[in-house]
C-alpha positions in Angstrom: 0.0 0.0 0.0 1.3 3.5 -0.8 1.4 6.5 1.5 -1.9 7.9 0.2 -3.8 4.6 0.7 -2.3 3.9 4.1 -3.0 7.4 5.5 -6.6 7.3 4.2 -7.5 3.9 5.6 -5.4 3.5 8.7 -7.1 4.0 12.1 -10.9 3.9 12.8 -11.5 7.5 13.6 -12.8 9.7 10.9 -11.1 13.1 11.0 -9.7 15.7 8.7 -8.2 14.7 5.4 -4.6 13.6 6.2 -3.4 15.2 2.9 -4.9 18.6 3.6 -1.7 19.8 5.2 0.3 18.8 2.1 0.1 19.5 -1.6 1.7 18.2 -4.8 3.9 20.9 -6.3 2.9 19.9 -9.8 -0.7 20.6 -8.8 0.1 24.1 -7.6 1.8 24.9 -10.9 -1.1 23.4 -12.9 -3.5 25.4 -10.9 -1.5 28.6 -11.4 -1.4 28.0 -15.2 -5.1 27.4 -15.4 -5.8 30.5 -13.3 -3.5 32.6 -15.5 -5.4 31.4 -18.5 -8.7 32.3 -17.1 -7.5 35.8 -16.0 -5.9 36.4 -19.4 -9.3 35.6 -21.1 -11.0 38.0 -18.6 -8.5 40.8 -19.6 -9.2 40.1 -23.3 -13.0 40.0 -23.2 -14.2 42.1 -20.3 -14.5 45.2 -22.4 -16.3 43.5 -25.3 -18.4 40.9 -23.5 -18.7 42.4 -20.0 -21.2 39.9 -18.5 -19.1 36.9 -19.7 -15.8 38.5 -18.5 -17.2 39.4 -15.1 -18.7 35.9 -14.8 -15.3 34.4 -15.5 -13.7 36.7 -13.0 -16.3 35.9 -10.5 -15.8 32.2 -11.0 -12.1 32.6 -10.4 -12.8 34.6 -7.3 -14.9 31.6 -6.1 -12.1 29.2 -6.9 -9.6 31.3 -5.0 -11.9 31.5 -2.0 -12.6 27.8 -1.9 -9.0 26.9 -2.2 -7.9 29.4 0.4 -10.6 28.7 3.0 -11.6 25.1 2.4 -9.1 22.9 0.6 -6.6 22.9 -2.2 -7.4 19.3 -2.9 -11.1 19.7 -3.6 -10.8 22.9 -5.7 -11.8 22.9 -9.4 -8.3 22.9 -10.7 -7.3 20.0 -8.3 -10.3 17.9 -9.5 -9.3 18.5 -13.1 -5.7 17.7 -12.3 -6.6 14.5 -10.4 -8.9 13.3 -13.2 -6.8 14.0 -16.3 -3.2 14.6 -15.4 -2.3 12.7 -12.2 -3.1 9.3 -13.8 -0.5 10.1 -16.5 2.3 11.5 -14.4 1.8 9.3 -11.3 1.9 10.1 -7.6 4.3 12.7 -6.4 7.5 11.6 -4.8 7.3 14.4 -2.2 4.7 16.8 -0.9 5.0 20.4 0.2 3.4 22.2 3.1 0.0 23.5 1.8 -0.1 26.6 4.1 2.0 28.9 2.0 0.0 27.9 -1.1 -3.3 28.4 0.6 -2.0 31.9 1.8 -1.1 32.7 -1.9 -4.7 31.6 -2.9 -6.0 34.0 -0.2 -4.0 36.8 -1.7 -5.4 35.9 -5.1 -8.9 36.0 -3.7 -8.4 39.4 -2.2 -6.9 40.9 -5.4 -9.5 39.4 -7.8 -12.4 40.1 -5.5 -11.3 43.7 -5.3 -10.9 43.8 -9.1 -14.4 42.3 -9.6 -15.8 45.0 -7.2 -14.0 47.7 -9.1 -15.3 46.5 -12.5 -18.8 46.3 -11.0 -18.7 50.0 -10.0 -17.2 51.1 -13.3 -13.7 51.8 -12.1 -12.3 49.7 -15.0 -8.7 51.0 -15.0 -8.1 49.7 -11.4 -10.0 46.5 -12.2 -7.8 45.9 -15.2 -4.7 46.7 -13.2 -5.6 44.2 -10.4 -6.6 41.5 -12.8 -3.4 42.0 -14.7 -1.4 41.8 -11.5 -3.1 38.5 -10.5 -2.6 37.2 -14.0 1.1 38.1 -14.0 1.7 36.5 -10.5 0.0 33.3 -11.5 1.8 33.1 -14.8 5.1 33.6 -13.0 4.2 30.7 -10.7 3.1 28.5 -13.5 6.1 29.1 -15.7 9.0 29.3 -13.1 7.6 27.7 -9.9 8.2 31.0 -8.1 5.2 31.7 -5.8 5.4 35.2 -4.4 2.5 34.6 -2.1 4.3 31.6 -0.7 7.4 33.7 -0.2 5.3 36.3 1.6 3.9 33.6 3.8 7.4 32.5 4.8 8.5 36.0 5.5 5.4 36.8 7.7 5.9 33.6 9.7 9.6 34.4 10.2 8.8 37.9 11.5 6.1 36.5 13.8 8.4 34.0 15.4 11.2 36.5 15.8 
């Protein structure tokens, strides 16, 4: 039995998901790439198809919120990854702490929720700016693996413990 199977079936008590505290690095990069794609489409269409653009932005806000506040593993991008990609690439050899990634999702939630609000009240320049910022940060993460939200989490934790 592998790590995932053992940790899910061992013991009789039903508790929190044992994998909630850890995440596959490949999943986080896939999620960032998918998010960057959605946000790029929003930037392209929000001016010409406003309801569709705002709907897409709102759906990404919801994905960020779910991932930040509930679980990375049950988010939309994780479900797609688990269904179509994970069977082809196999189980990860190591997992990372999920807290920095969930904090980065929280930052994404705040930025995109603010962008959606600004678009809704016709402050489009600021809405474009925040959406472009979120798109750039997620594209950076997807392409290089550099998660600035994760780095911010580590710095905040370091200053709190000092």
